[in-house]
N, C-alpha and C positions, 0 to 999 in steps of 0.2 A: 641179666635175669635168666632163669630157667622158667619157661612158661608152658603149660599144657592147654591146648585147645581141644575140647571134647565135642566131637561132631564135625566131620570134614565135608560138609555139604556145600551148597552154593554160596553160603555166607561164611561158614566156619573156615573153609580152606583159604579163601582170600584173606581172612583175618589172620590166620596163622602165618601166611606169607608176608603180610604187612608187618607183623611183629618181628619176623626174622629179618626183614629189610632194615630194621633199626638196630641190628646187631645182637639181638637176643637169641638164645637157643630155645627152639620150639619143638615140643613133642605133640604131634597130632594124634588124638585117639579116636578111632572109629570102629564100629562093630562089623563093618563090611570089609572082609579081607581083600577084595578086589580093589577097593578104594585105597587101602593101605599100600598094597603092592604098586599101584599106579603112582601114588605120591612119592614113594621111595625111589621109583624109577625116573622121577622128574617129569612125569607125564600127567597133564591135567585129566582128571577122570570124567569131566563133563565139558562140553564146548560152550563158547559164547561169552565168557567173562573177559573183558578187555584187559590185556596185559598180564593175565594170570599165568599163562604158559611161560613167558620169558622170566617173570619174577620167581616162579617156582623153580625153574632150572638154576637161576642164580643162587637161591637159598639152598638147594640140595647140593650144588657144587661147592658152596662155602661151608657145608657141614652144619648149617644152622637150623635145618628142619628134618625131622624124621617122624614117620608115622608108625603106629602100633595099634593092635587090638586090645592091649592090656592097659586099660584106663587107670586102674589102681597103681600099677607100677609107674606109669608116667607121672601121676599126681604126686607120688612119694618123692619124686626127684625135682619138684617144681616149687617156685616161690609164689606163683600166681596161677590160677586155674580159671579159664573162661569157657562157659558152657553155651553151645549153640545147637542144642538137640531139638528136633521137631516136637511140637505140641499139637496134637490133632483135636478136632472138634467133631462130635458125631452129628447125626441128622437132626437131633433135638437141641443142638447148641451146647451140649455138655462137654467140657474139656476132658480129653483122655490123656492123663499124665503118665501113662505106662512107660514109654521110652525114657522120659525125663527122670522118673523114679528109679529106673534101672541104672541110669547113668549116675544119678546122685548117690546111690548106694555104693557104686564102684568108686566114686570120688571119696566118699567117707572112709572106705577101707584103706585108701592110700594117703589120706590127709595127715599132714604133719604140722606141728606148731608153727605159728607165725606165717601161715599161708593166707593169701588173699583169694577169695572165691567170688567170681562175678558171673551172674546169670545174664545172658543177652537175649535168650528166647523170649518173645512176647508172652506175658503172663496175665492172668486175672489179678486184680488188685488184692493184695494180702498174701499172695502165694510165697513170696520170698521169705517173709517172716513166719507165716503160719504153717508152711509145708516143708520148705527146704531147710530152714534153720534146725528144727527138731530132728529131721532125718539125718543131717550132717553130724549133729551132736551125738545122736544115739549110735550111729555107725562108727564114729571115730573115737568116742570117749572124750572129745575135746569140748571146750566151752566157747561159743561165739562171743566175740568182744573181748575175750581174755586170751584164748589160745590161738584163735584164728579170726579173720574178718570176712564178713559177707556183705555184698552189695548187689544191687540190681542196676544194670546199665543197658538199656534196650538197643538192639541194632536198628539203624535207621537208613538202610541202604537198599538200593534196587539191584537185582541181579543184572549183570551186563555192564554195570558201571560202579561196582563196589568201591574200587580204589579212589575214584573221583568223589564219590559221596562221603567217604570217610574223611576227606579233607574239607568238604563243603559245609557239613552240618555240625552244630555243637554236639558234643558227646554228653548225653544226659546221664546222671548217676544219682543214686540215693542209697543211703546206708540204714542201719538199724539203730544207730545211736544219735540221731538228730543231725541238724545242720552243723557242718564242720566237726563232726565227731571223728574219733580216731580211725574207725573203719573206713569212712568215706574219704578221709585224707589219704589213706593208703591207696584207695581206688583212684583218686585224682592223680596222685604221683605216678601210679602205674600207667594210666591212659595217656598222661602227658609224655611218658617215656616211649610209648609205642605208636603214637599217632602224630601226624602233622596237620596243621589247620590253615586253610586259606584265610586271607584277610576278609572280614565281613563288616565293612563300615555301616551297613544297614542294621546291624544288631546293636542295641544299646549296651548289652553285656559283652559284646565282642564275641568272636568265635573261640572255641576251646572246650574245656570240660566244665559243665555246669552242675553244681550241687543243688539238687531240688529239695533237700531237707529230709527226705525219707524215701525208703524203697517204694512205699505205696504211691507217693507222688510221681516217682519215675515210672512205675508200672502204669499208672493212669495216663501219664503224658503220652506214652506210645499208643495206648488204646484210643485216647482222645484225638490224636492227630490223624489216625487212620479212620476212625469212625466218622470224623468230620467229612472226610472225602466221600465215604459211602452215603452219608446223609445228603451231601451237596449233589452228588450224582443222582440220588433218588429224586431230589427236587427238580433237577434238570430233566430227568425222564418224565416226571409229571407235567412239567411245562411243555415238553416236546409232544407228548400225547395230546394235550389240550390244543396246542398250536396246530398240529396236523389236522385235527378234527374241525378246525375253524379257519382253514386256509391261510394260516400264518407261518412264516419261516422263522422257526425258533432260533436259528443261528444268528439271524439279524437282531432278534430281540436280545439274545445273550451278549452280542458284541456291543449293542447300545447300552445295556445295563452295566456292563463292566467298564464302560468308558469313564465312570466316576469311581473314586477310590474305595467306596464302601460296599461295592458289589463284586463278588468273585465267583459267579455262577460257573460251574463246570459244564461239561458237554454231555448230552444224552447219547445213548448207544445201546447196542444189542445185548451187552452183558458186562458185568463186573467180575473179573477173574483174578487169578493169582493166589499166592499163599496168604496175602495180607488183607486186602480190603473186604473180601467176602467172609473172612474168618474172625477178625478182631472185633467187629461190632457184636458178634455173637458171644465172644469172651466178655465184652462189656455188659451185655444183657444178662449173662450168668451172674455177674455181680449186682446188676441193677435191673431186675426184671420189669420194673415199672417205667422204664425209659421208652415211652410210647413213640416218640419221634424216631428213635433209633430203630425200633422194631418195624415201624411203617416204612421207613426208607429201605431196610433190608428186604422186606416183602416186595416193595415196588421194583427194586432192582432184580430180584430173583424172577419176577414175572416178565422181564423184557424179552428173553428169547422166545417165549410163547407169543408175546405180542408181535414180535417181528415176523414170526412164521404166519401169524394172522394177516399181516400186511401182504405177504406173498400169496396167501390163499385168496384174499380179497381181490388182488390184481389178476390172478390166474383163473379165478372162479372156482376151481377145484384142484386139489393137489393129488388126488387119488390116481395112482399109476403114473404120475409125472416123474421125470428124472430131474432130481434137484441136487445141485452141488453146493455144499457149504465150503466157502473159501476161507481157510484158516482154522487149524486145529489148536494153535497156540492161544494162550489167553490174551496176549497182546503182540503187536507186530515186532519182529526182529528178535524175539526171544523163543528159544526152543523149550517150552514148558507148557504143560496142559493142566496144571493145578487149578481146579475150579473153573476151567475154561468154559466159556459159553457154548462151545461146540457140543458138549454133552446134552444139555437141555434142548438145544436147537435140533440136534439129530433126533432126540426122543419125540419132540413135538411134531417134526416132519413125518416120522414113522407112524405116529398116531393118526395122521391125516391120510395115511396110505401111500405116501410118496416113496419112490425108489431113491434112496439117499446115497450120495457119493461125497467124499471129503477130499479136499486138496489142501496141501500145505507145502510150500517150497523147502521148508526145513526138515520135513519128514519123508522117509522113503516109503514105498508101497508096503514093504514088510512091517515097518513101524506102525503105519496106520492100521494094518491088518490086525495087529496085536490088540488094538482097541475094539476090534470087531467091525471096522469100517472098510468099505470098498473104495479104492483110490480113484480119483478123477485125474485125467491127463488133459492138458490144454489142447484144444483142437477137436476133442470128442463132442458129439452132439449132446445137448442138454436142454431142458425146457425152462428151468428156473435156476437162478444163482442168488445166493445170499452171502454177503460179505460179513464174516465174523471177526476176522483179525486184520488189522491194517498193516500187513507186510508191505515193505517198499516195492516188492515185485508186483503188487497189484495196482500200483498208482497209475500205470500206463495201460491198464486193461481196456480192451475194446470189445465190441460185440463179435468181431472176427475171431477173437480168442475163445468164444463160447458159441460155436455154430448151433443155430436153431433156437437160441435163447429168446424167449418171449417176455420174460419178467426178470428184472434184477432188483433186489432189495439191498441197499447199501446200509449196513448196520453201523458203520463207522464214519459216514459222511466223508468218504475217502476217494471215491471214484469220480471221474469226469463224466457227468451225465450226457454231455454233448457227444461222447464217443459211442452212445447207445441209441442213435437215431432209429426210430421205428420200434423200439423196445419199451414196454411199460416199465418205467424206472421209478422206484420209491426209495426215499431216504428216511431213516428214523428221525423224527422231529420236523419233517417237512410234509406239507400237504401233497 
C-alpha cells in the first residue's frame, strides 16, 4: 500500500515508521519544514521515543518513508490516509479545530476514489460524521461510502513507548455505515496489515482490531478511558486530602482497598498533566455539559498544585522571600514534555505567595528552562523549600545533602525517601 500519515509529531511519526516496517510505502506530511527535513535525513526530530531512531533509519534507507509539506500531493498518491494532527482546547474547554480543519481541507484537495481516511486524533463524539465527512466531501467532490471510506480509530499509546503500546492494546475502530459495514471492513483490513498484536488471553475478544459499530462509539471509547483516569485520580486526591487532615496514610488505605478485585483506586499527586488526561475530559464535557462527576474531578485535580503549595506554606510558615525549587518541569518522570505540566500552576502559586522560584529538571538545559521564563536551579545550591513535581528517576536517591539549607520538602509524587531528610520538615501529598 501507499499510505499518507498527516502530522509527524510524537505519535504520527512512530505510526508512519511502524507502517513502513510492514513493507508499505509511507509519505509523512507535516507543516513544519524542519521536521520534514529531519525525517528525510533519517534523524528523529524529538528525543525520547524508544526504538524510533533505529526504525526511522531502517525505513529511510529502505526507501519506504519520505516526508513532505505538501499534504494534498501525498494524499493523491495514497490508498490510505491516517490523520494525527493536534486538537487543542481553550481555557473554557472549547475545542479548537483550526489545525485539523486546515489538514482536512488539504486532504480533500488530494483525495482520490477508493481511498480510506482514518482519523486517530482524539475527538468529541460526533466529529467524524458531523464535521470531517461534509468537509471531505465538499473539498473533494467525492461521496463518502461510495467513492471513499471514512473511519475513526483513536490512538491509544503513550509517548516513550508507542511501539510497545501499538502491540499491547486492541485497535478500536468505528465507521459511518454500522457494524461490519464496507468502510469499517476496509479499516480493519488496513490496520491488520500495518500492526502486529501481542497475545492477550485476558481479553474475551482477544487482541487485534475491534469494530465498535460506529465512529461515535469509537470516539466515546477514547474519551471514556481517559476521563475514567481523571475521575479516578480526582477521587484519590479527595481521599488523600481527607486522609492527611485526619492523620491517615492514604497509600495504606489505597493498597488495602485495591487488594480485592473491585477496587482500582489510583494515586493522589500534585498534578495531572500531559496531552491526554487534562484535555479529554474537557472534550467529553463539551459533548455532555451535565456530567457533574467529570467536572468535579477535573476541578479537584486542577486545584492540586495550589493545595501542594499550601502544604509547603503551612510547613514553612511563610513563603514570602523564600527560595523555593520546583523539581521537575516535565508532566511526568522520564518524558521531556511540558504539556499541561503541573509545573506551570505550581510556579504561579509560589509566585503569588512571594517566593523566589527556581525550577530544576534533568531533561532540560538552563537555556530551555529560561525560555519558559524560569530561573534554573543546580544541585548543591542553597534553597529553603523543595517541591517534587515530576518523578524523574534522577530524584529517587535525592537527599538533604543535595539541597543545602532546605528546611521543608513537599513530595508531590510520593517518590522520595523521607528517611534521607532527617531534621527537615517533610510532607507528602496524601500523608499527614
